[in-house]
C-alpha positions, 0 to 999 in steps of 0.5 A: 531553528530552535530545540523542541521538547523532548517527548517520551512514548512507549512506542514511536511510529515513523511514517502516517500512512496506512500502515502507521496510522493502523498500529497506532490506533490498535496499541491506543486502544490497548492504552499504549502510549504511541506517538506517530510522525508524520512530515506533511501537514495533511494526507494529501499525497499522489493519488496511486492504488488508493484500494481497501481490500476485502480483509482492510474492510473487515478490519474496519468492521472489527474496529467499529469504523466501517459505516463511517467508511462506507459513508466516504465517497467511493467506488466497487470493484468487483471484478478483474478482467483480462483479454484473451488472445480470442480478442474478447475478455474475461472475468479473471478474478471475481471477487463477489465469490469471497465469503467475506462480509465485503466482496469488492475492492473499495476504491477510495482517496488513501487521504479520506481513509487515513483522515478518518484513522487519525480521527478514530485514533485520537479519540484514545487518550494515549495517540499523539499524532505529530504532523510536520514532524519530519524523521531524520534520524534514529537515537542510539544509546546501550546498543539499541535504538531508543527513538528518532529524532525529528525537524518540525516547525518548532525546531529539532526534538526527539522523541524517545521510546523503547519501541521504534517502529519504521512504516515511512515507506521504501525511502524510509529514512529509519531503515537508511539509518539501520543499514539492515540487509536488503535484497532486490528483485528485478522489475521491467516495468515503471507505472505513471498514475494521472486522472481523467475527469469524466462523468462517463458510467464505467463498470465495476471492473478493472479491465487492462487495454493492451497495445504492443509495448502499452497497458492502460488500467482505467479505475472507476471513481466517482467524477474522475478515472484513475489511470495506470500507465504501464511502460518499460522501466526506464521510460520516463524521460522519453514520455516527458519530451514526447509531451502531453499531447503525444500521452493524450493520443496514445490514451485516446487510442488505448481507452476511446471510451475516454476520448473526449476527456483526455484533455483534463490531462493538463500537463505533463506535471500531472503525470506522476512516476513510480519506480516500481521496486520489489524487495525485501529486508533479510531482516525486519528488525534491529535492537529497539526497532522494527520495520514493517510494510514497504519498508520491510518489503516493498511491493509491486502495484500488479494487483494493487495488495501493497497496502492490504500487505502493509495493514496485516503487517500492523495488525500482527504487530499490534497483536504480538507485541501490545503486551509486551510493551505493556509489561516493558519487556521490549526495553529488557534482554527479550526484545529482539527475540520478540521482535523476530516473532513478527516477520517470523508471521509475516514473512509467509504471506509476503514471500508468497505475494511477491513470488506470484508479482515476479510469475506475472512480471516475468510472463504477463507483463514484461513481453506486453511492455517489450512490444513481444505480445499483444494480449496478457492471458495465456490462451490455456488459462482462459479456456480453463477459466471459461469452463471453470469460472468458479476457479476465479475466487483463487486470484481473488482471494489471493488479491483481496484477502491473502495468505494469513490474513490477519484479524484485530485483537479482541480489546481493539474491537468497538 
């Protein structure tokens, strides 16, 4: 393998996921030379929580991209419904009650969203997207990080920049190279994702189905249903050993309206295992480098809020660091203090959402997957929501908007 030419930028972003692409687009709209490194040739990935929340839809409005996004094939989810001890279900979170331009969650394959963001970013002259460029480490010198090393089809090379942003997910190469202190929280369950091809119409609501030891969530799409299959942590080997016919039978029992279509789960190769982790860095930055999104705080899939939080991290980073980057301040002695401002702004929303997720894990999901309970909503909560249905706006706000929502900077709006 030969050597690729050294690339120079003002900011290099490791990872072309939602946080990396949003940050790259925003910085480029401020005229900052930014390079995003994505190790894959395209954005096609295992589909997982492909949710676009009301706060992100409003961001797309600000960026002048909503009309293009709205033309993508997608479904709307306006309610989360949960079963009660009485054998009925109740609206737990009603997003239609939110006072926001788009009071719903858009269910769209993540690669479509990323393609849209990439196309918009590449219209900016200072933006570069480097596909098939896998980050292999960081460049050090002078007591700081000065960029990243990469491997590409053209050989090994470097991107040098005064600011490196790690947005390459929970298995981040950059985070491992820095050995930043990480706090892990126990999680009692894992998730298996698969799709069932179907033409059957489903309601615009997320309704978990429950059996003792088993939870299934059917997410409506156009032409198929995305299923999140929730079970005890560490059960992947047993699930695969039982085989595809056993899984199909369990799915048909739990989701009877899809029983005639479970044969479209072709094999266990189509069932993708997610080892659910919840953690957060104690410090999100080192000299010359900042971590955001899943790198800084891995989220549970509960509520599908991980992508929402990561994108808001990206917006806050752009707002706080664009001007220092333009002045060259992130190469100077105050760089650490400037990077700390991002963590200071985003740590409260991270703490609130992770605390709520851990409460849901302990009080709701864990008793069900352990076989101790067959419903997930306590009786008192169900009674309260029936008497005061307007209270469903509170969980809707936490899921759809989140604490301390971020708006696009004025200079990035179109």
